[in-house]
KOLLOKOL-354217 format. One line per field, with one value per residue: x, y, z of N, C-alpha, C in turn; residue in one letter. Coordinates in pm, 1 decimal, m for minus. Layout:
nx: c(X | ...)
ny: c(Y | ...)
nz: c(Z | ...)
cax: c(X | ...)
cay: c(Y | ...)
caz: c(Z | ...)
cx: c(X | ...)
cy: c(Y | ...)
cz: c(Z | ...)
r: c(a | ...)
//
This chain:
nx: c(m354.8 | m304.3 | 52.4 | 229.8 | 246.4 | 493.1 | 617.3 | 863.5 | 906.8 | 1075.2 | 1075.0 | 1070.7 | 1130.6 | 1112.9 | 1314.0 | 1554.6 | 1537.3 | 1527.2 | 1357.6 | 1379.8 | 1116.9 | 886.4 | 657.9 | 367.0 | 111.1 | m98.0 | m381.9 | m590.9 | m738.0 | m994.3 | m1029.9 | m853.5 | m481.7 | m257.8 | 60.8 | 382.3 | 734.4 | 1064.3 | 1324.5 | 1688.8 | 1993.5 | 2148.9 | 1876.1 | 1669.6 | 1397.3 | 1285.3 | 1220.3 | 1023.7 | 702.4 | 601.7 | 347.8 | m1.8 | m141.5 | m316.6 | m622.5 | m825.0 | m1173.2 | m1055.8 | m742.7 | m637.7 | m707.7 | m683.5 | m378.2 | m382.3 | m440.5 | m256.5 | m73.1 | m161.3 | m129.8 | 182.4 | 223.1 | 123.4 | 285.6 | 561.3 | 649.1 | 728.5 | 641.7 | 799.8 | 752.4 | 1029.0 | 1340.9 | 1392.2 | 1620.3 | 1747.1 | 1810.5 | 2010.1 | 2152.4 | 2196.2 | 2382.2)
ny: c(m1403.4 | m1178.7 | m1103.2 | m812.5 | m522.5 | m323.4 | 66.8 | 281.9 | 610.7 | 889.3 | 1161.5 | 1549.5 | 1764.8 | 2180.2 | 2232.3 | 2087.5 | 1843.9 | 1509.7 | 1182.6 | 857.0 | 615.4 | 327.9 | 168.7 | m34.1 | m230.1 | m410.1 | m701.3 | m799.8 | m1059.9 | m927.5 | m738.7 | m396.6 | m342.2 | m104.6 | 42.4 | 195.0 | 225.8 | 396.7 | 411.0 | 211.6 | 319.1 | 115.8 | 75.4 | m57.6 | m160.6 | 31.2 | m128.1 | 31.4 | 147.9 | 420.5 | 553.9 | 467.4 | 119.4 | 160.2 | 142.8 | 31.4 | m15.4 | m54.7 | m113.6 | 134.6 | 348.9 | 215.0 | 293.9 | 585.9 | 659.7 | 638.8 | 810.9 | 1035.2 | 1065.5 | 1083.7 | 1268.9 | 1486.4 | 1544.4 | 1611.9 | 1799.2 | 1784.3 | 1500.1 | 1263.9 | 972.2 | 703.8 | 734.4 | 433.7 | 419.7 | 594.3 | 402.4 | 214.7 | 26.2 | 82.1 | 220.9)
nz: c(m1086.0 | m1260.9 | m1481.0 | m1371.2 | m1543.4 | m1582.7 | m1598.2 | m1555.2 | m1432.4 | m1461.2 | m1171.0 | m1081.6 | m901.0 | m870.7 | m736.9 | m798.6 | m673.4 | m732.3 | m912.9 | m949.1 | m1039.8 | m997.6 | m1174.9 | m1098.7 | m1195.8 | m1185.6 | m1143.0 | m958.5 | m916.9 | m863.4 | m871.7 | m1041.9 | m933.0 | m833.0 | m779.0 | m667.5 | m637.5 | m519.2 | m697.6 | m640.5 | m697.1 | m894.0 | m1023.1 | m918.1 | m747.5 | m451.7 | m137.7 | 5.6 | m32.9 | m224.1 | m203.2 | m52.0 | m210.4 | m509.9 | m644.9 | m913.9 | m1136.2 | m1422.8 | m1608.0 | m1632.5 | m1550.0 | m1262.1 | m1275.9 | m1374.7 | m1143.7 | m946.4 | m1050.9 | m1042.1 | m764.0 | m779.1 | m933.4 | m843.1 | m575.3 | m720.7 | m945.6 | m1224.2 | m1387.3 | m1612.4 | m1891.7 | m1818.5 | m2018.0 | m2222.5 | m2286.1 | m2087.2 | m1900.3 | m1626.6 | m1637.6 | m1930.9 | m1938.2)
cax: c(m323.8 | m185.0 | 184.4 | 228.7 | 281.4 | 587.8 | 670.1 | 911.5 | 883.8 | 1115.0 | 964.3 | 1163.3 | 1092.3 | 1172.3 | 1447.3 | 1629.4 | 1469.1 | 1469.5 | 1376.9 | 1263.2 | 985.4 | 816.3 | 465.9 | 313.0 | m69.3 | m165.9 | m523.6 | m554.8 | m860.3 | m1120.5 | m1015.0 | m655.3 | m430.6 | m145.4 | 241.1 | 457.3 | 858.2 | 1157.3 | 1428.1 | 1761.6 | 2073.8 | 2114.5 | 1778.8 | 1621.7 | 1303.6 | 1362.6 | 1111.3 | 970.7 | 619.5 | 584.3 | 202.0 | m98.8 | m215.0 | m417.2 | m710.9 | m914.5 | m1218.0 | m957.6 | m584.3 | m593.2 | m772.6 | m553.7 | m252.7 | m434.7 | m497.6 | m111.0 | 35.6 | m248.1 | m13.8 | 292.1 | 213.8 | 62.7 | 465.9 | 654.1 | 674.2 | 693.3 | 658.7 | 729.7 | 830.9 | 1143.1 | 1337.9 | 1421.7 | 1807.2 | 1806.2 | 1810.3 | 2088.9 | 2271.5 | 2280.8 | 2526.7)
cay: c(m1294.8 | m1117.5 | m1054.2 | m685.1 | m397.3 | m159.2 | 141.8 | 320.0 | 764.2 | 1027.5 | 1232.3 | 1644.4 | 1932.3 | 2288.9 | 2304.0 | 2042.9 | 1736.4 | 1413.3 | 1040.9 | 790.3 | 530.1 | 214.5 | 189.1 | m144.4 | m224.9 | m586.2 | m763.0 | m949.1 | m1104.1 | m881.2 | m528.0 | m355.6 | m270.1 | m6.7 | 64.5 | 286.5 | 244.2 | 469.7 | 336.5 | 258.3 | 371.0 | 46.9 | 49.9 | m208.5 | m112.7 | m23.9 | m228.0 | 91.1 | 169.8 | 534.8 | 575.8 | 318.5 | 96.3 | 217.4 | 17.0 | 90.9 | m92.7 | m95.6 | m106.5 | 267.5 | 367.0 | 186.8 | 343.0 | 659.5 | 702.0 | 601.1 | 899.0 | 1144.4 | 1069.0 | 1115.2 | 1466.8 | 1562.0 | 1562.5 | 1649.6 | 1944.3 | 1737.2 | 1363.9 | 1179.9 | 800.2 | 730.2 | 765.3 | 301.1 | 426.6 | 612.0 | 245.7 | 234.8 | m108.0 | 56.5 | 329.0)
caz: c(m1044.3 | m1425.2 | m1431.7 | m1349.2 | m1627.8 | m1516.6 | m1631.2 | m1496.9 | m1464.4 | m1387.4 | m1151.1 | m1047.0 | m837.0 | m914.1 | m624.4 | m794.2 | m645.8 | m799.7 | m846.1 | m1074.8 | m969.9 | m1090.8 | m1107.0 | m1151.9 | m1258.2 | m1191.2 | m1197.8 | m824.8 | m905.2 | m790.0 | m925.4 | m1088.0 | m829.9 | m908.6 | m658.3 | m660.8 | m561.3 | m583.6 | m774.5 | m609.8 | m846.1 | m936.7 | m1074.8 | m864.2 | m684.4 | m319.9 | m56.7 | 63.7 | m96.6 | m185.1 | m170.7 | m31.7 | m320.7 | m493.6 | m700.8 | m989.1 | m1191.8 | m1539.2 | m1514.9 | m1660.7 | m1375.0 | m1143.4 | m1345.8 | m1378.4 | m988.4 | m877.3 | m1124.6 | m953.7 | m648.2 | m830.2 | m993.9 | m645.7 | m480.4 | m791.3 | m1068.8 | m1349.6 | m1404.5 | m1749.2 | m1839.0 | m1905.9 | m2204.9 | m2214.7 | m2296.4 | m1980.4 | m1745.3 | m1539.9 | m1703.0 | m2013.0 | m1904.5)
cx: c(m209.3 | m23.9 | 162.6 | 266.5 | 381.7 | 662.3 | 808.3 | 923.8 | 998.7 | 1023.4 | 1085.8 | 1079.9 | 1142.9 | 1330.3 | 1556.5 | 1621.0 | 1452.6 | 1484.9 | 1312.2 | 1219.3 | 918.7 | 736.5 | 436.9 | 202.8 | m51.4 | m294.0 | m517.9 | m676.8 | m1054.2 | m1128.2 | m840.6 | m625.7 | m290.1 | m62.1 | 314.9 | 601.0 | 957.8 | 1224.1 | 1543.0 | 1863.5 | 2139.1 | 2046.8 | 1620.2 | 1515.9 | 1341.0 | 1203.1 | 1049.3 | 878.9 | 656.4 | 385.1 | 107.7 | m116.5 | m339.2 | m535.4 | m820.5 | m1065.9 | m1110.4 | m815.6 | m566.1 | m607.4 | m654.5 | m414.1 | m277.1 | m376.4 | m334.3 | m17.6 | m0.1 | m111.4 | 105.7 | 332.4 | 227.4 | 201.0 | 537.1 | 589.3 | 655.8 | 754.0 | 701.9 | 835.4 | 944.6 | 1228.3 | 1444.2 | 1604.6 | 1867.8 | 1785.0 | 2006.8 | 2216.2 | 2270.1 | 2371.8 | 2661.0)
cy: c(m1279.6 | m1118.7 | m922.7 | m580.1 | m346.4 | m85.7 | 220.7 | 546.1 | 816.9 | 1144.5 | 1429.0 | 1774.8 | 2008.8 | 2284.3 | 2211.2 | 1860.7 | 1612.9 | 1254.9 | 940.0 | 610.7 | 420.4 | 206.3 | 24.2 | m172.3 | m371.8 | m619.7 | m908.2 | m1015.5 | m1053.0 | m659.2 | m485.0 | m282.1 | m165.3 | 17.7 | 74.3 | 266.2 | 355.7 | 404.5 | 365.2 | 318.1 | 241.2 | 49.4 | m68.4 | m132.6 | m117.7 | m110.3 | m117.1 | 168.4 | 360.2 | 615.9 | 425.1 | 273.1 | 189.1 | 128.9 | 89.6 | m45.7 | m134.6 | m51.9 | 71.8 | 350.6 | 340.9 | 236.1 | 479.0 | 767.0 | 738.7 | 773.8 | 1070.3 | 1168.2 | 1136.2 | 1250.3 | 1499.8 | 1630.0 | 1647.3 | 1735.7 | 1858.1 | 1550.4 | 1341.2 | 1097.9 | 803.8 | 662.7 | 524.8 | 369.7 | 549.6 | 484.3 | 275.8 | 101.6 | m63.0 | 179.7 | 260.2)
cz: c(m1215.2 | m1374.0 | m1440.5 | m1513.3 | m1508.2 | m1619.6 | m1506.8 | m1541.9 | m1395.1 | m1330.6 | m1099.3 | m953.1 | m877.0 | m855.2 | m667.7 | m752.2 | m703.3 | m832.0 | m940.3 | m976.0 | m1064.6 | m1037.3 | m1165.1 | m1115.2 | m1253.0 | m1162.5 | m1067.0 | m830.1 | m930.2 | m876.9 | m963.0 | m976.8 | m886.1 | m769.4 | m764.2 | m581.5 | m596.1 | m571.0 | m713.5 | m771.9 | m959.9 | m1061.0 | m1025.4 | m735.5 | m533.5 | m261.7 | m13.4 | m48.2 | m41.2 | m155.2 | m119.4 | m179.9 | m318.6 | m608.2 | m792.3 | m1069.3 | m1355.9 | m1469.8 | m1590.9 | m1560.9 | m1278.0 | m1125.5 | m1314.0 | m1225.6 | m938.8 | m893.1 | m1094.0 | m848.3 | m626.2 | m859.1 | m898.1 | m577.5 | m607.8 | m896.8 | m1195.9 | m1359.9 | m1535.2 | m1703.7 | m1882.6 | m1935.0 | m2180.2 | m2241.7 | m2189.7 | m1882.4 | m1708.0 | m1556.4 | m1880.6 | m2073.2 | m1981.1)
r: c(x | x | x | x | x | x | x | x | x | x | x | x | x | x | x | x | x | x | x | x | x | x | x | x | x | x | x | x | x | x | x | x | x | x | x | x | x | x | x | x | x | x | x | x | x | x | x | x | x | x | x | x | x | x | x | x | x | x | x | x | x | x | x | x | x | x | x | x | x | x | x | x | x | x | x | x | x | x | x | x | x | x | x | x | x | x | x | x | x)
//
C-alpha cells in the first residue's frame, strides 16, 4: 500500500453551516481508495467517516468520486488555504 495523499477542504452550506474535511487517497494493492473525515477544531480527523469508501481505477477517479459526494451535501467545496490551518493561527 502506498502512503495516502491528503487534502483539506472547506465546505459551506447556504445557511451558514460549514466544516473542514480531510480527503485521503491511497492505493491498496488492487485499486485506488478514497476516504473522507470531518476535522475537529484542532485540525485532527475525527474517527467517524463522512461517506463510505470510494474506489477507482486511478487516484483521480477515487478522489473525484469522494469530492462529488461532499459537493452533494454542501453548496460550496473549496481546497483549504494552507495558511488557514489551525496550527498557523
